[in-house]
C-alpha positions as a printed NumPy array, in Angstrom:
array([[180.477,  97.814, 193.224],
       [183.374,  99.976, 194.494],
       [185.725, 100.576, 191.563],
       [187.279, 103.883, 192.212],
       [191.068, 103.675, 191.36 ],
       [191.729, 106.778, 193.206],
       [191.806, 104.969, 196.494],
       [193.521, 101.585, 195.77 ],
       [194.59 , 101.272, 199.467],
       [190.983, 100.95 , 200.492],
       [190.818,  97.639, 198.585],
       [193.271,  96.076, 201.137],
       [190.843,  96.672, 204.023],
       [188.849,  93.712, 203.035],
       [186.186,  92.478, 205.37 ],
       [186.3  ,  95.753, 207.358],
       [184.376,  98.029, 205.101],
       [181.364,  96.475, 203.351],
       [180.585,  97.409, 199.821],
       [177.004,  98.222, 200.803],
       [178.15 , 100.93 , 203.073],
       [179.046, 103.135, 200.149],
       [176.882, 105.075, 197.704],
       [178.405, 104.607, 194.305],
       [175.816, 106.778, 192.466],
       [177.486, 110.034, 193.151],
       [180.835, 111.324, 191.833],
       [182.296, 111.181, 195.403],
       [182.177, 108.308, 197.817],
       [179.853, 109.161, 200.652],
       [178.948, 107.002, 203.631],
       [175.352, 105.65 , 203.966],
       [173.166, 105.326, 206.991],
       [175.868, 103.231, 208.933],
       [179.022, 105.289, 209.169],
       [182.105, 103.863, 210.817],
       [182.922, 105.856, 213.933],
       [186.331, 107.535, 214.211],
       [187.095, 105.489, 217.471],
       [186.757, 102.14 , 215.62 ],
       [189.031, 103.422, 212.861],
       [191.628, 104.578, 215.268],
       [191.509, 101.17 , 217.064],
       [191.924,  99.417, 213.797],
       [194.849, 101.643, 212.836],
       [196.511, 100.941, 216.187],
       [196.043,  97.133, 215.873],
       [197.264,  97.185, 212.263],
       [200.436,  99.173, 213.383],
       [201.08 ,  96.664, 216.197],
       [200.705,  93.743, 213.74 ],
       [203.069,  95.293, 211.331],
       [205.579,  95.987, 214.094],
       [205.279,  92.385, 215.323],
       [205.953,  91.071, 211.865],
       [208.922,  93.254, 211.503],
       [210.349,  92.122, 214.715],
       [209.857,  88.462, 213.944],
       [211.459,  88.852, 210.514],
       [214.498,  90.772, 212.037],
       [214.878,  88.016, 214.734],
       [214.806,  85.267, 212.1  ],
       [217.493,  86.976, 209.951],
       [219.68 ,  87.512, 213.047],
       [219.121,  83.847, 214.183],
       [220.07 ,  82.536, 210.672],
       [223.153,  84.716, 210.502],
       [224.395,  83.45 , 213.772],
       [223.838,  79.887, 212.708],
       [225.721,  80.539, 209.442],
       [228.715,  82.1  , 211.311],
       [228.811,  79.105, 213.712],
       [228.634,  76.563, 210.885],
       [231.474,  78.444, 209.025],
       [233.586,  78.45 , 212.061],
       [233.029,  74.697, 212.726],
       [233.89 ,  73.831, 209.094],
       [236.865,  76.122, 208.989],
       [238.158,  74.726, 212.304],
       [239.447,  78.177, 213.295],
       [238.305,  79.456, 216.685],
       [237.885,  83.151, 216.263],
       [239.398,  83.726, 219.756],
       [242.901,  82.617, 218.408],
       [242.891,  85.74 , 216.165],
       [242.585,  87.99 , 219.248],
       [245.692,  86.665, 220.954],
       [248.54 ,  89.261, 221.628],
       [251.73 ,  87.632, 220.462],
       [255.298,  88.856, 219.65 ],
       [255.198,  86.456, 216.611],
       [252.114,  85.627, 214.684],
       [249.655,  82.949, 213.796],
       [249.299,  82.198, 210.132],
       [245.749,  80.852, 209.001],
       [246.46 ,  80.705, 205.319],
       [249.963,  79.215, 204.677],
       [249.458,  75.93 , 206.586],
       [250.143,  73.273, 203.945],
       [253.838,  72.843, 204.669],
       [253.018,  71.887, 208.292],
       [250.947,  68.904, 207.005],
       [254.099,  67.214, 205.661],
       [256.944,  65.365, 207.249],
       [259.798,  63.034, 206.393],
       [257.691,  59.853, 206.734],
       [255.233,  61.215, 204.035],
       [252.612,  58.947, 205.243],
       [250.194,  61.452, 206.714],
       [249.083,  64.84 , 205.542],
       [246.989,  66.362, 208.367],
       [246.129,  69.969, 207.588],
       [246.163,  72.266, 210.635],
       [243.952,  75.221, 211.129],
       [246.785,  77.524, 211.984],
       [250.667,  77.667, 212.294],
       [252.249,  79.602, 215.119],
       [255.54 ,  81.34 , 214.36 ],
       [256.684,  82.392, 217.799],
       [259.249,  85.035, 218.499],
       [259.299,  84.26 , 222.171],
       [258.639,  81.446, 224.614],
       [255.716,  83.467, 225.961],
       [254.042,  83.178, 222.542],
       [254.035,  79.422, 222.914],
       [252.721,  79.606, 226.589],
       [249.984,  82.111, 225.633],
       [248.802,  79.926, 222.783],
       [248.831,  76.644, 224.758],
       [247.243,  78.293, 227.736],
       [244.397,  79.773, 225.67 ],
       [243.679,  76.361, 224.118],
       [243.749,  74.706, 227.533],
       [241.322,  77.277, 228.873],
       [238.943,  76.576, 225.899],
       [238.337,  73.112, 227.464],
       [238.052,  69.721, 225.984],
       [234.9  ,  70.555, 224.047],
       [236.967,  72.536, 221.577],
       [238.903,  69.394, 220.467],
       [241.717,  71.726, 219.443],
       [245.13 ,  70.102, 219.519],
       [248.695,  71.418, 219.47 ],
       [251.859,  69.962, 218.014],
       [255.483,  71.265, 218.134],
       [257.225,  71.031, 214.795],
       [260.929,  71.148, 214.384],
       [262.646,  70.357, 211.048],
       [259.842,  68.067, 209.922],
       [261.59 ,  64.715, 210.282],
       [258.989,  62.759, 212.099],
       [257.669,  59.637, 210.412],
       [254.212,  58.998, 211.666],
       [252.744,  62.506, 211.693],
       [253.728,  63.161, 215.224],
       [254.464,  66.892, 214.453],
       [251.125,  67.413, 212.714],
       [247.862,  68.578, 214.257],
       [244.62 ,  67.949, 212.354],
       [242.499,  71.2  , 212.417],
       [244.698,  72.26 , 215.366],
       [247.636,  74.486, 215.764],
       [251.291,  73.575, 214.715],
       [254.058,  75.466, 216.431],
       [257.084,  76.193, 214.136],
       [259.842,  75.756, 216.666],
       [262.537,  77.008, 214.282],
       [260.88 ,  80.533, 214.388],
       [261.494,  80.678, 218.178],
       [263.655,  83.614, 219.042],
       [265.339,  83.557, 222.447],
       [268.617,  84.07 , 224.185],
       [271.555,  83.523, 221.936],
       [273.322,  80.032, 222.13 ],
       [275.791,  80.272, 225.01 ],
       [278.771,  77.877, 225.308],
       [280.286,  77.481, 228.749],
       [283.878,  76.187, 228.56 ],
       [285.082,  76.589, 232.149],
       [284.86 ,  73.977, 234.904],
       [281.94 ,  71.937, 233.57 ],
       [281.231,  72.017, 229.785],
       [277.787,  72.666, 228.467],
       [275.767,  74.759, 226.026],
       [272.397,  76.501, 226.579],
       [270.351,  76.444, 223.323],
       [266.774,  77.028, 222.106],
       [264.599,  73.999, 221.56 ],
       [264.249,  75.029, 217.919],
       [268.062,  75.024, 217.364],
       [269.707,  72.555, 214.882],
       [272.348,  70.122, 216.127],
       [274.623,  71.141, 213.217],
       [274.718,  74.714, 214.545],
       [275.558,  73.483, 217.989],
       [278.485,  71.621, 216.522],
       [279.792,  74.703, 214.642],
       [279.478,  76.928, 217.588],
       [280.952,  74.462, 220.201],
       [283.973,  73.504, 218.238],
       [285.067,  77.168, 218.342],
       [285.793,  76.508, 222.007],
       [287.285,  73.069, 221.354],
       [284.207,  71.246, 222.542],
       [281.391,  69.054, 221.145],
       [278.247,  67.337, 222.418],
       [278.841,  63.849, 223.937],
       [276.058,  62.16 , 221.984],
       [274.743,  62.801, 218.483],
       [272.293,  61.57 , 215.984],
       [273.669,  60.338, 212.654],
       [271.915,  63.273, 210.922],
       [272.593,  66.7  , 212.471],
       [269.916,  68.792, 210.644],
       [267.479,  68.041, 213.428],
       [266.126,  70.284, 216.264],
       [267.19 ,  69.969, 219.92 ],
       [263.54 ,  69.765, 221.113],
       [262.741,  67.163, 218.472],
       [265.436,  64.607, 219.284],
       [265.159,  65.18 , 223.073],
       [261.44 ,  64.459, 222.837],
       [262.286,  61.081, 221.321],
       [265.64 ,  59.83 , 222.737],
       [268.421,  60.847, 220.33 ],
       [270.073,  57.432, 219.61 ],
       [273.598,  57.78 , 218.205],
       [276.802,  55.88 , 217.538],
       [278.111,  57.136, 220.878],
       [275.101,  55.923, 222.941],
       [276.999,  52.705, 223.902],
       [279.44 ,  54.936, 225.828],
       [277.41 ,  58.046, 226.886],
       [273.827,  56.87 , 226.495],
       [271.366,  58.59 , 224.138],
       [271.092,  62.379, 223.9  ],
       [268.412,  62.507, 226.68 ],
       [271.04 ,  61.111, 229.067],
       [273.276,  64.194, 228.492],
       [270.874,  67.023, 229.481],
       [271.451,  69.088, 232.557],
       [268.371,  71.323, 232.511],
       [265.26 ,  72.113, 230.499],
       [262.789,  74.894, 229.972],
       [259.354,  73.481, 229.285],
       [255.951,  74.918, 228.375],
       [253.432,  72.541, 229.984],
       [249.971,  71.538, 228.702],
       [248.533,  74.351, 230.873],
       [250.644,  77.003, 229.278],
       [253.107,  77.252, 232.175],
       [256.8  ,  78.02 , 231.674],
       [258.826,  75.771, 234.075],
       [262.53 ,  75.082, 234.554],
       [263.297,  71.471, 235.527],
       [266.238,  69.319, 236.16 ],
       [267.119,  66.124, 238.079],
       [266.928,  68.187, 241.328],
       [264.153,  70.672, 240.421],
       [260.841,  69.466, 239.146],
       [262.382,  66.043, 238.398],
       [259.188,  64.362, 237.571],
       [258.512,  66.733, 234.673],
       [262.199,  66.592, 233.583],
       [262.154,  62.848, 233.255],
       [258.648,  62.908, 231.673],
       [259.512,  65.345, 228.926],
       [262.785,  63.7  , 227.942],
       [261.758,  61.008, 225.578],
       [258.012,  61.78 , 226.235],
       [257.107,  62.303, 222.49 ],
       [255.83 ,  65.815, 223.343],
       [252.963,  64.606, 225.503],
       [254.108,  66.243, 228.73 ],
       [255.337,  69.567, 227.426],
       [257.101,  71.449, 224.773],
       [260.931,  71.881, 225.296],
       [261.794,  75.51 , 224.532],
       [265.404,  75.503, 225.911],
       [267.948,  72.997, 226.984],
       [271.348,  72.79 , 228.717],
       [273.294,  70.062, 227.01 ],
       [276.583,  68.376, 228.219],
       [279.718,  68.941, 226.15 ],
       [283.114,  67.29 , 226.075],
       [286.498,  68.204, 224.558],
       [286.406,  67.68 , 220.79 ],
       [289.094,  65.42 , 219.218],
       [291.725,  66.872, 216.959],
       [291.222,  64.202, 214.261],
       [288.702,  61.294, 213.56 ],
       [289.443,  58.002, 211.792],
       [286.28 ,  57.125, 209.929],
       [285.706,  53.554, 208.702],
       [282.817,  51.656, 207.062],
       [282.869,  47.849, 207.065],
       [280.445,  45.859, 204.72 ],
       [278.94 ,  42.445, 205.426],
       [276.838,  40.064, 203.502],
       [276.266,  37.838, 206.42 ],
       [274.09 ,  39.025, 209.349],
       [275.436,  36.662, 211.835],
       [279.022,  37.987, 211.369],
       [277.775,  41.541, 211.253],
       [275.928,  41.046, 214.693],
       [278.905,  39.344, 216.269],
       [281.342,  42.023, 215.33 ],
       [279.043,  44.827, 216.419],
       [278.508,  43.172, 219.839],
       [282.138,  42.598, 220.308],
       [283.159,  46.209, 219.512],
       [280.517,  47.615, 221.813],
       [281.47 ,  45.357, 224.814],
       [285.28 ,  45.595, 224.345],
       [287.233,  48.452, 225.878],
       [289.156,  51.127, 223.939],
       [288.028,  50.018, 220.455],
       [286.076,  52.855, 218.882],
       [284.276,  55.953, 219.981],
       [281.487,  55.757, 217.512],
       [279.798,  52.468, 216.47 ],
       [276.616,  52.309, 214.398],
       [275.082,  49.465, 212.267],
       [272.647,  49.766, 209.471],
       [271.142,  47.847, 206.53 ],
       [271.3  ,  48.554, 202.819],
       [268.771,  46.807, 200.609],
       [270.61 ,  46.744, 197.319],
       [273.604,  48.001, 195.262],
       [271.882,  51.209, 194.495],
       [271.327,  51.74 , 198.076],
       [275.004,  51.043, 198.793],
       [276.213,  53.669, 196.363],
       [273.764,  56.315, 197.543],
       [274.887,  55.681, 201.168],
       [278.52 ,  56.258, 200.232],
       [277.895,  59.76 , 198.964],
       [278.521,  61.015, 202.485],
       [282.108,  59.714, 202.269],
       [285.112,  62.055, 202.59 ],
       [287.121,  60.214, 200.008],
       [285.775,  60.494, 196.415],
       [287.3  ,  57.047, 195.683],
       [285.151,  55.307, 198.284],
       [282.074,  54.948, 196.166],
       [284.15 ,  53.43 , 193.408],
       [285.748,  50.913, 195.807],
       [282.435,  50.172, 197.344],
       [280.747,  49.474, 194.043],
       [283.154,  46.639, 193.531],
       [281.69 ,  44.759, 196.457],
       [279.717,  41.893, 194.762],
       [276.373,  41.622, 196.521],
       [274.343,  39.979, 193.664],
       [271.276,  41.819, 194.828],
       [271.484,  40.629, 198.417],
       [270.806,  42.666, 201.49 ],
       [274.046,  44.201, 202.899],
       [274.929,  45.188, 206.482],
       [277.321,  47.996, 207.322],
       [279.258,  48.987, 210.45 ],
       [280.046,  52.682, 210.591],
       [282.971,  53.303, 212.974],
       [284.886,  56.227, 214.112],
       [288.082,  56.6  , 216.296],
       [288.824,  59.977, 218.017],
       [292.525,  60.877, 217.964],
       [294.417,  63.702, 219.424],
       [297.702,  65.065, 217.913],
       [299.877,  63.281, 220.373],
       [298.276,  59.936, 219.311],
       [298.722,  60.306, 215.64 ],
       [301.116,  57.408, 215.297],
       [298.566,  55.06 , 216.903],
       [295.811,  55.672, 214.202],
       [296.448,  52.516, 212.107],
       [297.224,  50.055, 214.994],
       [294.87 ,  47.062, 215.223],
       [294.451,  44.962, 218.278],
       [295.458,  41.361, 217.643],
       [292.846,  39.722, 219.98 ],
       [289.778,  40.839, 218.059],
       [288.162,  40.279, 214.672],
       [289.885,  41.605, 211.621],
       [287.892,  44.386, 210.061],
       [288.065,  45.347, 206.365],
       [288.788,  49.034, 206.168],
       [287.091,  50.47 , 203.016],
       [287.914,  54.072, 203.831],
       [291.685,  53.696, 202.994]])
């Protein structure tokens, strides 16, 4: 038997060299009568080399294949298309701090996005939307524009998609035009409260409001913008001259009633399904010198509805009329915290509701300086209203 430890590599050539071909009686291994020719040995060496190379190639291919599958699985689970990270933007995409974009005022849905875009320009929004459009429907990537986060049903959220933080949008400064026709050009991410502060410097104010002013222009115009002035001027979407819109294909288009009118009327009140409002031209009117602010409480709904309908239909009553419901006495006091007079909550707390649902009319009368003496006059042909603000 061959048991020479000096050549352990020979033991791996099993089946090729037979033990009977070696003479083990001498100190050195010597071939017997049937030596292996050098040609056969070279052919074996070449074949062995090829087999080793083939195995190395197969192993390398399998490692590469498994790595590709791992990367693809990780991207699928993360929901972050790598191509988004290659976009050239003035602002930036944040892939880590995305939890705030999964919340809104309604607090019913928490849909976590894959990324949040903080645009510094309209082109940032257009570039991102166009890129996602070109990815095709197979990507299943969605986009949602987020203003101040006051949606109720998760409309400004995008599950594993991209949320655009409209308040980050940098653009031309707000411009108020106070000659001939009155209007203001503003960014879609601007708050209505800022528009008020800027426009009153010129003695102007928007014609139609929402009752809460810390909302973005693009957000309310994508809904409707119902306010206490709507019975006179219509909702906010009826007081817009022109829009700049980023469409679903990433195109930046200006539109109005005369230019691209179909897009104009689709985007206003379109819930963000026809484009993202990036700029708006909003109608203004002269601001009043003073405002008489009144709240009237009701415990009977029929009386409440009758008075509200009368005040809306009659001429020259109030400039702002809005009705709302308060569930209980705690709600009543909480609602009165926005009052100008610190004694109003005390007076309102004396209203005996006995836990019933209450109804309230919020009214405002615009008054100029030359009309100051008319502020407390009440028409005799209408219902008598209880003024809780005086």
